N, C-alpha and C positions, 0 to 999 in steps of 0.2 A: 294445331295450334302451335305457334313455332316458340319456342323456348327461348328464354332470354340467355343470353351468353354470360357466365360468370364472369368477372373481372380476373385477368390472368395477374397471379402474385409472380413477382420476378425474384428469385433466389439468386443472389450472385455470391461468387467466391469472394476471398477476401481480395485475392488478386486483381480480379476485374474491377472491384471496387475502388483499389489503389490507381488501377490503369484510368478510371474514370475520373479521378481526384486528379490526378496529372494533367487531365484534359479539362480541368477547369468546371466538373461536375460538381454543384454545390448539394446537390442532394445525396451524392455519393459520400461527399465529406460528412455530412451529418450521420451519414450510417457508422461512419469511423467514429465519429465522436460519440455517439449513442454505444456503439460496441467497445469503446476503451475508457470512456469517462470514470466511470465508478472505479475500476480497477487502479487507474491512473492516480485518483485522488486518494483511494486507500495507501496506494505505496508513497505518495507526496507526504500522507499525515505520517506515517512512519519515520519519514526523515524529518519533517518540520517541527511536527509535534503541536501544530496547532491549525485547526480547522478552516480558518479564514486564509491564514499563508498556503495551507496546501490547494485551496481552490482558486487562489489567485494565482499561483505558479501553474496550476493545471490548466488554466484558460490561456496563461503566456504561451506554454508548451502548444496548444492546438492553435494558436494564432502563428507561431512558429511553422508548427507543421503544415498549416494551411501555405505559408509562402515557400517552405523547403521540399514540399513532398515530391517536387519534381526531379530532386536530386537523389531520391532514394532508387537503388539499382535492382534491389532484391538479392543483396548477396548474403544477407543475413535473413532471418525471418523478421517479418515489419515490426512486432510487437517488442522484438530485442533491441531495434533501432529506436522504436519510439521511447523505450522505457530508458535507454541509454541518455537521450534527449533529455526526459524528465528528472534523471539522475543528475545530471549535469546542472540542469536549471534550478534544482533543490539545492545541491551544494551552494551555487552562486549565490543563491537567497540567502541560507547561512552565513555564507562567509560576509555578506552585505551588513547583515543584521547584527549578527553577532550578539544576539539576544537569547537568553535561555527563554523556551517555550513551555508552556505546560503541555500536556498531553490529553486527549479526549479520549485515548486508548486505556481503557482502564483493566488493568492485568486482573483485576479482581472483581469485575462487573458480574461475571456468571456465578462465582462462589457467593457474593452478596446478593445477588437475586433469589437464588436458592435460599439462602439463609431468611430473607424476608419472608419468602413463602412458608418455611416452617416456623417462622415468627408468628404469622398469621393463623397457622394452623394451630398453634400451642407446642410444637415440637422444639423451636429453639427458642434460647435465652436472650434476653438483650444484650448481655455479656458477649455471648458467642458472636452476634451480630457486628459489636463494638469492635471486637479483637478481630473479627475477620476484616473490616473495614479498615482498622490500622494497619493488618497486615498487607492487604491490596495497595495501600498508599505507601507504604514502604518499599515494595516490589517495585511500584511505578517510579518511586525515586531512584531506586538503584539501578533500573533500566536507561532512565534519564542522563544519569551519571557516566553511562559507558561513553567512551569515544565513538565518534558518528558511526565509524564503519562497523563497530561490534552491535552498535544500537540498530541499525540498520538490518545487520544479519537477523537479530533476534527478533526483529519486527516482521521481517518477511517470514520467518521459519514459524516463531511461535504463535503469531496473532494472526497472520495471514494464510499459515499452513500450507506454504508452497513447497515442492519438492526442491531436493539441491541442485538439480539440473537447470530448473527453471532461474533460481535465484543465480546460479552461477551466471546465466545467459545475460540475466538483466542487469548483472552488475559488472560483467565483463571480464569476471574472473574464473579461474578453476574451481571444478567441484571439490576438490583436496583444500583449496583455498577457503572456500565457504565452510567445511566441515571443521577446519582447524580455528577459524574465527568464530563460528557457533562454540565450539569445544572451549576456547579461551574466554567468549564472553560468557559462557556458564559458569567458568571457574570464578570470574569476576564479581558475578552476581552472589554466588554462593558465599564467597569470601567476606564482602559487603554485607549482604544477609545475616550473616553468620553473627556479625558485631552488632545489627541493629535488632535482631529478633531476641 
């Protein structure tokens, strides 16, 4: 009895996918989209502080990528090239809108959630929960008040937990600049929070 051959699962490297995209392969482009959409969205969310704006700009970036992928020459890693494109688009959006957005990234979500669990189990008081929520709101406000380059560094390092070298390549700056901006951002946050808390 002849066995039915199993379908061949094709595993392509990123370089192969990019070459296929440059040749007009729409399925390859969809693979790139699926590979990078979430990460790009989270990055743009840290810059724009609005889920709707982040999604709009992410879609714009992928449309631009579709039309410009032929110009990618592999002189730098693809994800660095893509995120520079996203960063520029995000900054352009900020300049156009000049409207402060609220962030959906709540620095206190994890603490608030664990306190809710403790409250449900009888281990936390409502006062503790209220104090934690207040502190989380103050931290969020302090981060939002940072100048954009510092806010961006904090979001990438503290919220997305990216290593210094990845942040440096995404932003097109040196690791030393990443560290110094992060240090300065933490100082500014500390000073502001000292006054608020």
